[in-house]
C-alpha positions as CSV (number, residue, x, y, z in Angstrom):
1,X,18.0,73.3,130.6
2,X,18.6,69.4,130.5
3,X,17.6,66.5,128.7
4,X,16.7,66.5,125.2
5,X,13.3,68.6,124.1
6,X,11.2,67.3,121.3
7,X,10.5,69.0,118.3
8,X,7.3,68.5,116.0
9,X,8.7,67.3,112.9
10,X,5.4,66.8,111.1
11,X,4.3,70.3,112.0
12,X,4.8,71.8,108.9
13,X,6.8,74.5,110.5
14,X,10.8,74.8,110.0
15,X,13.0,72.6,112.5
16,X,14.9,75.8,112.9
17,X,11.8,78.4,113.3
18,X,10.7,75.8,116.4
19,X,13.7,76.0,118.0
20,X,13.9,80.0,117.6
21,X,10.2,80.5,118.8
22,X,11.4,77.9,122.0
23,X,14.4,80.3,122.9
24,X,12.7,83.5,122.3
25,X,10.0,82.1,124.9
26,X,12.7,81.4,127.2
27,X,14.3,84.4,126.6
28,X,11.1,86.8,127.2
29,X,10.2,84.1,129.8
30,X,13.4,85.0,131.9
31,X,14.9,81.3,131.5
32,X,18.3,83.4,130.5
33,X,19.4,87.0,131.9
34,X,20.3,90.2,130.2
35,X,23.9,90.0,129.8
36,X,24.1,86.1,130.1
37,X,25.7,83.8,127.6
38,X,23.8,81.6,125.8
39,X,24.4,77.9,125.4
40,X,26.7,77.2,122.4
41,X,25.3,76.0,119.4
42,X,26.8,72.5,119.9
43,X,25.1,72.2,123.9
44,X,22.0,73.5,121.9
45,X,22.1,70.6,118.8
46,X,22.4,68.4,121.5
47,X,19.6,69.7,123.2
48,X,17.3,69.9,120.1
49,X,18.9,66.6,118.3
50,X,20.0,68.6,115.3
51,X,22.7,69.5,113.7
52,X,24.4,73.1,114.4
53,X,23.7,74.7,111.3
54,X,19.6,74.5,112.3
55,X,20.8,76.0,115.7
56,X,23.1,78.6,113.8
57,X,20.2,79.4,111.6
58,X,17.7,80.3,114.8
59,X,20.4,82.0,116.2
60,X,21.1,84.2,113.5
61,X,17.2,85.0,113.3
62,X,17.2,85.9,117.3
63,X,20.1,88.2,116.5
64,X,18.4,89.5,113.8
65,X,15.7,90.4,115.9
66,X,17.9,92.4,118.4
67,X,17.3,89.4,121.4
68,X,20.7,88.0,121.1
69,X,24.1,89.5,120.1
70,X,27.0,87.6,118.9
71,X,30.6,88.4,120.7
72,X,33.6,87.2,118.0
73,X,35.6,84.8,120.3
74,X,33.0,85.2,123.0
75,X,30.2,83.7,122.3
76,X,26.2,84.5,121.9
77,X,24.5,86.5,124.7
78,X,21.0,87.8,125.4
79,X,20.9,91.1,124.4
80,X,20.6,94.4,127.0
81,X,18.0,96.7,125.8
82,X,19.7,99.5,123.8
83,X,21.4,102.2,125.4
84,X,19.2,105.3,125.3
85,X,22.0,108.1,123.5
86,X,20.9,111.5,123.9
87,X,22.3,114.1,121.5
88,X,22.2,117.4,122.3
89,X,24.8,120.3,124.1
90,X,26.1,118.0,126.7
91,X,26.8,115.0,125.9
92,X,28.3,112.9,128.3
93,X,29.0,108.9,127.8
94,X,29.7,108.0,131.5
95,X,26.5,110.0,132.8
96,X,24.5,108.5,129.8
97,X,25.6,105.1,131.1
98,X,25.5,105.5,134.6
99,X,22.3,107.4,134.4
100,X,20.6,104.1,133.1
101,X,22.1,101.9,135.7
102,X,25.0,100.7,134.1
103,X,28.6,100.7,134.5
104,X,30.5,102.9,132.4
105,X,34.4,102.5,131.2
106,X,36.6,103.5,128.6
107,X,39.9,102.2,127.0
108,X,42.8,103.6,125.1
109,X,43.0,101.9,122.0
110,X,45.8,104.1,120.8
111,X,47.1,107.3,120.3
112,X,49.5,109.6,118.2
113,X,51.0,113.1,117.1
114,X,49.0,114.1,113.7
115,X,49.3,117.3,111.6
116,X,46.2,119.1,111.1
117,X,45.2,119.0,107.5
118,X,42.5,120.8,105.9
119,X,39.6,118.9,107.5
120,X,40.7,119.1,110.5
121,X,42.1,122.5,110.7
122,X,38.7,123.6,109.4
123,X,36.9,121.7,112.7
124,X,39.1,122.9,115.0
125,X,39.6,126.4,113.7
126,X,43.6,125.7,114.1
127,X,46.0,126.5,111.0
128,X,47.2,123.9,108.7
129,X,50.1,121.6,110.1
130,X,49.2,122.6,114.0
131,X,50.1,119.4,115.9
132,X,47.1,117.1,116.9
133,X,46.7,114.9,119.4
134,X,44.4,111.8,117.9
135,X,43.2,109.8,120.7
136,X,41.1,106.4,119.8
137,X,39.1,105.2,122.7
138,X,36.6,102.5,122.9
139,X,33.5,102.8,125.2
140,X,31.7,100.0,127.7
141,X,28.5,99.7,129.1
142,X,28.2,96.8,131.5
143,X,31.2,94.9,130.1
144,X,29.8,95.5,126.5
145,X,31.8,97.6,124.0
146,X,29.2,100.1,122.7
147,X,31.4,102.5,120.8
148,X,35.0,103.4,118.9
149,X,35.8,107.2,119.4
150,X,38.5,108.9,117.5
151,X,38.6,112.5,118.7
152,X,41.6,115.5,117.7
153,X,42.7,117.5,120.0
154,X,45.5,120.2,119.6
155,X,48.0,119.5,121.8
156,X,49.4,122.2,122.8
157,X,46.1,122.8,125.0
158,X,46.1,119.4,126.7
159,X,49.8,118.0,126.1
160,X,49.0,115.4,129.1
161,X,45.4,114.4,127.5
162,X,46.8,110.9,126.7
163,X,48.5,110.1,130.0
164,X,45.1,111.5,131.8
165,X,43.3,109.5,130.3
166,X,45.0,106.3,130.3
167,X,44.9,107.1,133.8
168,X,41.0,107.9,134.4
169,X,39.4,106.2,131.7
170,X,36.9,109.3,129.9
171,X,37.6,112.2,127.8
172,X,35.6,114.7,130.9
173,X,37.9,113.7,133.9
174,X,41.3,113.9,131.6
175,X,39.8,117.4,130.6
176,X,39.2,118.7,133.6
177,X,42.7,117.4,135.1
178,X,44.0,119.4,132.2
179,X,42.6,122.6,133.2
180,X,39.4,122.5,130.9
181,X,36.4,122.6,133.2
182,X,33.6,122.7,130.9
183,X,32.3,122.0,127.2
184,X,29.6,121.9,125.1
185,X,28.8,119.8,122.2
186,X,28.2,122.3,118.7
187,X,27.1,120.5,116.4
188,X,27.0,116.7,115.5
189,X,26.2,114.9,112.2
190,X,25.0,111.5,112.1
191,X,25.2,108.9,109.3
192,X,25.4,104.9,109.0
193,X,28.4,102.6,107.8
194,X,29.4,99.2,107.9
195,X,32.0,98.3,110.2
196,X,35.6,98.3,109.0
197,X,37.5,95.1,110.8
198,X,39.7,96.9,113.3
199,X,36.4,98.6,114.4
200,X,34.7,95.1,114.1
201,X,37.4,93.5,116.2
202,X,37.3,96.1,119.0
203,X,33.2,96.0,118.8
204,X,33.4,92.4,119.1
205,X,30.7,92.4,115.9
206,X,30.7,90.8,112.7
207,X,32.9,91.8,110.2
208,X,30.2,94.1,107.2
209,X,27.7,94.8,110.2
210,X,26.1,98.4,110.4
211,X,27.4,101.3,113.1
212,X,26.2,104.2,113.1
213,X,28.3,107.3,113.1
214,X,28.0,110.6,115.0
215,X,30.4,113.2,114.0
216,X,30.9,115.8,116.6
217,X,32.5,119.0,118.0
218,X,32.6,120.2,121.1
219,X,33.5,123.6,122.1
220,X,35.0,125.1,125.4
221,X,33.3,127.9,127.4
222,X,34.5,130.7,125.3
223,X,33.2,129.2,121.9
224,X,36.6,128.0,120.8
225,X,36.9,124.9,118.9
226,X,38.3,121.9,121.6
227,X,37.7,118.1,120.3
228,X,36.6,117.0,117.1
229,X,35.3,113.3,117.0
230,X,34.1,111.0,115.2
231,X,32.3,107.9,116.9
232,X,31.6,104.4,115.3
233,X,28.7,102.4,117.7
234,X,27.1,99.2,117.5
235,X,23.9,99.8,115.6
236,X,22.1,97.1,118.2
237,X,23.3,98.3,120.9
238,X,22.1,102.1,121.0
239,X,19.4,104.6,120.3
240,X,20.0,107.7,119.6
241,X,17.4,110.3,121.2
242,X,17.4,113.6,119.7
243,X,15.7,116.4,121.8
244,X,14.6,120.2,120.8
245,X,16.6,122.3,122.9
């Protein structure tokens, strides 16, 4: 995209909207590939002969429509189609992402040992004060941050969980290495909230943007609670699919 693109300033259509429609048509026509970085605000402003504020308004409108996504500190990108994320008894992030021809990965954000409070003791069916591993992870699809998950598991059952996860990048594989070959989802509770500062940084979204919250309990083959997780997902990057089972 070189040279200056002329706008019809006598058309009665706001300049920012004309820019938005042109960029929208170019995205639809394949001028920018899914996941590719959009030119900078300065470059777009130069192309159309306008100021950056006008460009910013056009980009904000396209972002609101889900055509673009802004990654803090990295720029603005053409949005991929939302990830279809089934919620069922065998919800597995890596399998879900791989099944949609995307590359899954995971990164350990942090971990610590904490004693079970009343809520965690209830979810995991353990006595108050039981030592738990608190595992915080970032889940990624095609290099795009999708979810931040915080999980609690009984330390005595999976003492090497943190090291195993750091090495393999998936909870399922880390549990398998710890001797837990299978598990299933007993329940999921879905809500929404505004992202906090820490999660916004990890997900690369603006502070105050909505996130989908999924609280879940996984159980082992004997029905014993294994893992309680609170997941926060960028709302414009996933689409929850709930099937009757």
